[in-house]
N, C-alpha and C positions, 0 to 999 in steps of 0.2 A: 461520423469514426468517431466511435469510441476508442481510447481507449484504458484497459484499467493494468494496473501496475500492484503484483504483487513480491515478496521479496522478506527476506530476517533483517533486520536491524544493520543500517549499515552498511547493502549491496550495492546502492546506488542508485536506490529509486529515486530522492528528491533532484539526483541529477539527470535522470533520464528524465522526468517529468519538466525538469529544466529545457532542458532541448527540444520537447515536443512544443513549450509555451513560443517557443524560438520562429517555432513552423507555423502560429498562429494557431494553437490547441489551448483555450481552456482550460485552467485548472482547476481542480475539486479536487477532497480527501474523504473519505468517508469522518477520517478526525474531525473534520468540521462541524461536522453535525453532532460528536461528543462535546468540542469544547465552547458550542452553544448549549446543550443543555447543561454540564459545568455553570460557565454562565450567567445563566439563569438560575442552579442552584445557591450562585456566591462560592462555591468548589472552588480555590486553588488548582490549574493548571502544574499537573507535571507529571511524568510518565506513569507513575502508578495511579492516580485519578483517574489518567485515560484511558487505560486499560480497565480501570472497576465502572468509569462512565459508560464505558460500549458495553461493556458486561450488563449493567443492568439496562440499558435502552431494548437489548440484544433479548430479556427476559422479558420486558414489557410488551414491544412488539413485532418481536419475533425475531430468526437471523436476519433475516433481510436487508431492517427496518432502518439503516444506517444508510445504505443501498436507492434504497425507496424514498430516503429526504433528499438524496443526490438528484434523483433522477429529472423529480418534480421541481427543484434550482432550475433544470438545466433544458427541459422545454428543447430537447432532440441538437441544439449546439455540439457541434466536434467541443471533445475534450477530453486527457489525460485525466484519470482517476487515480489517488496512490491509497493508500493503506488499504489495501481490499485484502478481510483477515481470514473471510470464512464462506464457507462456501454456500453459503444461507445466502449472500453480499453477491457474489457472482450468478446464484439463481434468477436471484434479482436484475441485475444486467443484465441479462442473459437476455430479455424484455424486449431487448430495442437488439433489431437484427443487424445494425454495426459495428455490438462490441468485443472486444476480441479481447482478451485478458495472458497480459505477460510477466510470465516468472523473473524475476531480477534476481542472477543466481552471481555471489561468488565465492569463494572460502574462508575458512573461520579465522584465518589470521590475517587475510582483506584485510574486513570486518572489522575486526578490532583496534587494524592500525590504521583506519579508516573515523572508525569513532571518539579513536584517540585522538585522534589531529582535527575535527570538528569540530568537539568537544561544546556541541549541544547541550541547552541549559535541560536535566533531566536524563542526561547520557553519566551510564555508570563512569566512576575511572577508574578500578579494577577490574580485570578479567576475569575471574570467577566468577564474580557477580555479573558481566557480561554475558557469560554461557550461561547462567544457570536463570537468567531472568528471562534470555531463550528460550531456554528447553520446555523454563510453561506456557510461552507461547506456543509452539509444534502441535502440540494434543489439546484441546479442548479438551475439559472436563460434565462439560454441557452443552447441548446445541446455544449456550447464549455468549457462552469463553471463547476465545481466537482460537484456532485450527491453522496455523502456517500451509502442515503436509496439504492436509487434504484440499488446501487451499489450493497450493499450488502442485496435486496434481490434477489441475481440471484449467491448467495454461494449455493456453492455444500454440503457446509459440515459448520458449526459455530462452532469455537473453546474458549470454554468457560474459559476466564485468570481472576479468583477473585482472585486463590490464590497463593500460596509461587514457589516458581520455580521447586523447587523438585517436585511437586505435574502436573505446566506445562509441565516439560519434562517427569513427567511419557505418562501422554496424547501423548504429540505427541509421544513415540517410540510406545507407542498403535496402534496412524492412522498410525504413516512410514513403520508397519508390513503390518495393509491391501493395503495400495495405495504400494506397492512392490509385491503387490499379487497381483495385478489388471493389 
């Protein structure tokens, strides 16, 4: 089973990853490939540098390079992959017959409140910048850029994460039951 997650910032993807890991899946992220690239170059990890590094890798290796790097590391393991941000990454992951893409969706205000409360390094502290950064990620300017809208349009399933953790976990239990039977 190979589950991919896409969605906007603070939609709950990390929480979903943690839940799948608790069920025995390995966790990987397209961003891990970027982190390794930045480290090799001696570049500090920040949200801006991760975006720029990802764009650079895609310009050099093609739109699916981050996912291709992950597939090589996974070697057929059951896994959940976070940070899928381009259709090219989805296309590369679909090479595995057991791949399913899930969009984790939450409303703007809910995502802003989550981003404020989690206070991750690199998260912005004002609402206007949070949404401006998001708008820059939804439609790619070229093949190497992030394209969250086009990627979400390729999702096999949508997981709406508007409520509390108990509701999300209940939805995930149902989803996992279905996925385990296929």
